[in-house]
Each structure stands twice: as C-alpha cells, then as structure tokens.
N, C-alpha and C positions, 0 to 999 in steps of 0.2 A: 118283323121277325118274331116268331114265337120262341119262348124259352122253356126249358125243361131242366130237370135235375142234372142231367149229363152236361148241358151247356153251362150251367152255373158252376159245376165242379171244374170243368175245363178252364173257364175264365178265372176261377179262384186259384187253381194251381198255377196258371200262368202269372197271375198277379203276385203270388207269393215269390215266385222265381224272379220276376221283374223288380219288385220292391227290394228284395234282398240283394240283388245284383246292383241296383242303384246305390244302395247304402254302402256296400263294400267298395265299389268303384269310386264313388265321389269322395268318400273318406280317405281312401288310399291316395287319390290324386291330391286332395287338399293337404295331406300329410307330407307329400313330396314338395308342394309349393307353400311351405309354412310361412314364408316371409311376406306374402301378399295378402291384402285385404279383399281382393277380388275373389268371388266364389268360383275358382277354376274347376273344381270337381264337378259341380252341378252343371256348369257351362259345357264342359266336355261331355258329360253324360247326356245332356239335351241334344247336342250336335250329333253324337254317336247314335242316339235314338232316331234322329232324323235320317241318318244314312241307312240304318237298318230298316226303318219303315218304308223308305223310298225303294230300297232293293226288294223287300218283301212284297210291296204293293205292285212293283213292276213284274215280279214273278207271277203274282196272282192275276194281274190284268192281261199280261202279254202271253203267258204260258199256261195259265189255269192249273198250276202245280199244287195248289193247296185245297184240301177238303174244307168244308165249312167249319168243322171242329178245329182243324189246325189254324184256320184264319181267326177264330174266336180266341184260341189259346195264345197265338202270337200277337195279334193286333190289340184286342181288347184286354187280354190278361197280361201277358209278358210286357209288351211295350206300354200298355196303359199303366202298369205298375212301375216300369222302368222310368218312363217320362210321359206325362200327358202332353208335354210340349210337342213331342213328335207327332202325335195324333192331330193336335191343333194345326201344326204346320202342314201336315199332309192334307187335311181338309181344305185349308186355304189354297194349297197348290192345285187340288182337284177342281176347285171352283175356277181358278185361273185357267187351268188347262181346258176346261169345258166352255171357256169363253165368257164366264161370268166375272169379268174383271172388277167391276164395281163391288159385287158381293165379296170377292176375294179381299179387296182392300178394306171394305167395311168389317169383314170378319177379323182380319189381322189387327187393324187399328182399334176397332171397337172392343174386342175382347181384352186387349192390353190396357186400354184406357179405363174401361169399366172394371177390369180386374184391380187396377191400382186404386180406383175410387172405392171399391167395395172393401179392399184391405184397409184403407184409411177409415171407412165407416166402421168396420169391425173393431179396429183399435180404439176409435173414438167412443164406441159403445161401452167398451171395457172401462174407459176413464169415467164415463157417465154413471155406469152401474156400480162400479166398485170404487 
C-alpha cells in the first residue's frame, strides 16, 4: 500500500482520538475499581477494542461499507491508538479463519512470549546501563 499526506493525516487523526479515548476510558474504569490491583481499565479497553474491530472488520469484509480512508482512520488510527491488542487479536483470528491454524497459534503465543522476553530485556538493559 502506498501512503501519502492524506493517509498519514487520516491515521494521525484516528490515532489521536483512539489514544485519548483509551486514556479516558481506562482511567475512569480504574477509578471505579480502586480496590483491586488488577488492571481492569486496560483489560476492559482491550476487550472492547476487540469487539469494535471485529464488528468493523465484519462490516468491511461482508458489506464493503468502508472506504479505504475510513478503514485507515478506524483500523490503523483509532483502534491502533485505542488498543494495538485488538489489531493483534484480529490478525490472529484472520489467520485462524483462513485455515492457517499453526500460524495463528504461533502468532498469538509467539508475540506474547517474545513481548514478555523483550520487556524483560529492556528492563535489564536499564539496570546495566544506569
């Protein structure tokens, strides 16, 4: 896919709306559940993002209701800013749905395990450098 100034601005606008929405929603939910150590706000935000991306992907795939600019705004920008988790889960689902079961499992497990490993490496680097 080629990109141009319009697509960059569309993604940026969606990203702003998504990130701001994630911040407001997750903090609001966490404030409601003050007594728990579990990150309820971000968990709810991630799951809600999955519902929204599933619904939007269904509309796009089944009905063709979105222009390419709207898809960029919604999927890459808004939902990308709201939660990259929803994009990750949607990609994993699409692999599964297309019959690539092994790749779907590898994507889900691999990204989570490598993600945890690289967060640990990042933290460890800070301890080594500073």
